[in-house]
N, C-alpha and C positions, 0 to 999 in steps of 0.2 A: 326560926326565920326561913330556913330552907323549905320546910313543909308549906308555909304560907306562900312562898314563891312558886312551888309546884302546884298548889291549888289554883293560884292565879293563872298560871299557864294553861292548866286544864280547863278552867272556866272560859278563858278566851278561845281556846281550840274548839270547845263545844259550841260556843256562840258563833264562831266563824263557819263551822260545819253546818249548823242549822240555817244560817243566812244563805250560804252558797247552795244548799240543797234545794232551795225553792226554784232555782233555775239550774237545769242539768246540762244545758247546751247554750253557748253563747250565740251561734249563728242561726239557729232555728231550722236548719236543713232546707230541703227544697220546698217549693210552694205547691206542688201537685198540679195536675191538669184539671181545670174547672172553668166553666163559662163565667165571664165577669158578672158580678152581682149575685152569684149563687153559692150554694153549699151542696156538696154531693158526698155520699157515703154508701157503704154496704152494711145492711142490717141483717145479720145472719145469712149473708149471701144475696140478699135482695137489694136492688139499687134504689137509692132515694136521691131525688134532686129537688131542691127548693125552687120557689118562684122568686124572681128578682124583686118583685114588689113587696114581698113578705120576708126579706132577708136583710140583716144589717149587723154592723159591729158598732158598739157605742163605748167610747172611752169616757168613764165617769169619775169625777173626783169626789170621793166620799170621805170627808173629814181629813183631807190631806193625803189619802191613799188613793192611787189610781187603780181602777178596775176595768177590765175589758169584758164586755157582755156581748155575746154573739147569739143572735136569735135567727132562726130560719125555719120556714114552714112550706108545705106543699098544698095542693088543691085537694088532697085526700084527707086533710085534717091531721097529718103527721108533722112533728116538729122537733127541732133540736134547740137546746139552750146550753150554752157553755159560758161559765164565769171564771175569769182569771183574777183573783184578788192580789193586790200588790203588783200589778202589771208594770213591767219595766222595759218594754220594747221587744225586739226580736230575741228569740231564744226558745228553749223547750221548757214547758211547765208541766209538772207532774200532777196527775189526778190520783190522790192517795189519801187513805184514812189513817196511815201509820205515823203521821207527824202533825200534831196539833198547829204547828206554825204554817202548814200548807193548807189553805182553804179553798182550793180550786175545785169546782164542781162541774158536772155535765149531766144532762138528762136527754132522754128521747121519749116522746109521747105519741100516742095514737088516739085519736078521737073518732069514735064511731058516729058518723053523721047521717046514717041511713034513716033515723027517725029524728028530723030536725027539732022536734018539740021536746025530745028527751035524749040529748046526746050523752054519750058516756066516754070518759077519758081514762086511759091506763098510762102510768108514768113509770119509766125505768130510770133509776138514779145511780149515779157514781159520784164519789165512792159509796159503798154500801157496807163496808166493814173496815178493818184496820190494815188492809193491804193495798199495794200499788195496783191500780186497775187500768191505767192508761196515761196518755199525755197529749198535750197540744203543743205544736211547734209553730211559732210565728216566724215566717221566713222573710217577709217584707212588710214595711209599714211606711206610708206617706202621710201627708196632711189629710188626704181624702180616702185612703184605701188601706186595707189590711188583707194579707194573704198568708195561708198556712195549711197545715195538715193536722189530723188528729185520729186517734183510735182509743177505744175504751171498752170495758165490759161494764154492764149496768144491770141492776136488779129491780124487779117490780116489788118493792118492799111493802107496799100497802095493798097489794093485790094478790095474785096467785104465786108470787115468789119466783116467777120465771126469770131467767137470765138471758140477756141478748148481747151478742158481740158486734160492736161497731168497729168496722175496719175501712181502710182506704178512704178516710175522710179528707176532703179538700174544701177550701173556701177561698173566694176572691170577692171581698165584700166592701161596699162603700162604708166609710167610717164617719161617724158623727162624734162630736165632743160636747159633753154637757158640763 
């Protein structure tokens, strides 16, 4: 009987740890400094700023689970996509491949539009292995807006295998709900 009790306590502890690890910070930190309606970041030290018209945050209910989808692009054909599965408001969400229960993803893409009839796109994805590669912190959310910061490392898994470091990411985006 004592062994059964110990196993039950262990199972509950592991379940609680797994649930809590999806969010590592309750307050989401600071919101970063960014122009309203846009997303900015450093990509290997080069500044990216999205256009307001092509940047948004969408809160989608998928089968009873809330997901936050952030999309932002610029006029050069470069773009970010960040998806937080099981979104639960302000807090910090890990981008990791080491826990099957955490399915948050991020990507950065570059589209070469120098030949409009034959554009090519390279995509760097995160996570790309079973390690923690970054995080997204949501600092503020209203009915119409979401603000936060992010950083991650991503890999061109279907291309040349190069790795990019995304740092100092901030966003202040209009929020839609579907």
